[in-house]
C-alpha positions, 0 to 999 in steps of 0.5 A: 500500500502506498502513502496515497493508498493509505490516505484514501483508505482512511478517508473512505473508512471515516477514521478520526484517529490513528494509533501508531503501534510498536512493542517494547522488548517484552512484547507489550504493545505501545501506542501513540494516538494522533488525529487523522489530519496529522497522518500525511505529515507523519507519513512524510516525516515520521513521529518523534517520541521519548525512547527512554520511557520504553522498556529496553529502548534507550538511555536518557541522553539518547532518547529521541526516536522516530516512528516510521509507519508501515502502511501495509499494516493499516487496519480499522479497530472494529470495537471503536465507536463510529464518532471516534473511529480509530485505525492502527498501523505498526511502525518501525523505529529509527534513530535521529541519524536515520539508522534503524534502532537496533533494539526494535523487536520488529526490526530485529525480526526483519534483520533475520528475515533479510538473511534468508531473503538473500537465499530466496527463502521465506519463513512461514509461521502459523501460530495457535494462540490459546487464551482464557476468558475469565469473569471478574471476581470482586475488586481483585482479579481471581481467575474464574472461568466464564464457562463450563465447556471442554475441548471442541464443545458446542452449545447453541446458547453458550456465551463463550460461542457468542464472544468467540464468533464476535472475536473471529469476525473482528479479526477477519475485518482486520486482515487476519484469515481466521481458519477456526475457533474452538473451545480448548481443554480447560474451563474458560480456555479458547483458541483462534487459529489464523492462516500461516503467513510470512513471519513478519506479518504473522508476528503483527497478527499475533499482537493484533489478536491479543489486543483485539481479544482483550478489547472485545472481552472487556466489552462483555465484562470479561478478562482475556488472559494470555498468561501461560498458567493462570489456574493451578491444576488445569491446562495452561495456554500455549502457542504452538507454531507451525513452521515451513520454509518456501522458496521464491516460487512458492515451493515448500522446501520441507517436502521430499516425496521419497522420504519416509516422513516426506521431509527434505534434508533442509527440514531435517536440519531445521528440526535438528537446529531447533532441538539443539538450541531448545534450552536457550530458545526457551528464555525467549519463546517461554519468557515469563516466570509463569511459563515454567508452571505450564511446562510440566508433565501431565498437562499436554505441554512438552517438557522433553527435547525430541521430535515425532510425527504422531506424538503430541508429547514431543517438542516438535511434531510433524503433522501427518502427510496428506497425499497431494498436499505437499505445501502443508508439510511443516514442523510444529514447535510446541513449547512457545507460549503467547506471553512471548514477544512474537518478533523475538520468538520467531527470530530465535526460532529461525536462527536455531533452525538455520544453524541446524541447516547450515551445519548439516545437523541431523536429528535423532530418530523420531519418538513415535508411539512413545509416551515420554512422560511414562519413561523413567529418568534412567530410560530417558538418559539411555535414549539421550532425551534432554529436558527443557529448563525448569525455570526462567532462571535456568533458561536465561543462563542457557541463553547467556551461553548460546552465541547463535541466538544472541547474535540473531537478537543483536547486542542491543536487543539481547541486553535489553531483554536480559535486563528485563527478564533478570529483573522479573526473576529478582522481583519474583524471588522477593515476592511472598505468595499466597502459597507460602502464606498458606504453607508456612504462616502457622507451622514455621 
């Protein structure tokens, strides 16, 4: 979309305000709103803002930064009232001297994608973000599921169905190609899947889905949460990511008709690279203290580092091949969760995969028809099955030693991410939780 196309669309849609959006290093969406009559100037000159106030962006003495609008990301925010209709665009971040800001998460992913563009490749991702809808429970938020449904349940009068269909309609209007929406396993848990696209557009779409779900849920008096494990004892929320590499002609580089699993050497290297870097990747794709309360045995979340075709306890699953659908050959990475910054998550996922391809790594044999959760520790050691980190602390230490992933993030982004996450670990370490009070108050 050209600048003139964007200006025409804004007039046609009767937009009153434009939200210029970007994320901080943790994935929180930041927004600068301006009247629509300032859009033409903003397109020509950008919009200046104080980067020192944003997590991981800049020191006080170098705070001035410029937002540059990406017109292709224009979308109307369908929940806004007609008389104050708003639209959004995502922005890239630049320094005063015109250089792209190295700590911009969206720019970090764009730099990684530029490397494979030189090979004529496209990295496609199809994520499956899960989330909970909760009722408010007094002034404090204690999670109370808003329904009693379970996996794929249907009810003609279910409030959850009405909210979910409204969400899907809104997301479609914003440019996401929604494929399915359904109830997930846990009470109050849902999933909306949208069609795969190149990684940059997909990352934009993940952010769009998250704040759209939150906005529309709030209109129904509900709280939408993408927290990985909001309720003890039930399934947490993941964001399984279906991945593939295509060439510029639209051929799926993962497909080999002569292989037992229909996988090419590129696909095997891709899988091997992600397995090799999985423990360090965890810090970015499962980046909160709470993430590691989801990644435990017994709740369908992966814990052990292996791959398989039909085994959903594996870290990477290869969906079964259907004759004539070679473009659907893909690798499903199952341990990312929706608390991650999608730009940074896709960056390290691709970096790990490329390292496997470039080094000619080969994954171990797939663990089909083996429930890894039922193996003893000795059996797993014999089969050389490693585990994901058990905490954010452990994951961050793994990331510190992984030069491939650190190089992909870049020094500025990595340092900002590292500072933010160690601060989170330290704050959590000092907090006194309800569990500790219940456990120790009267017996200590």
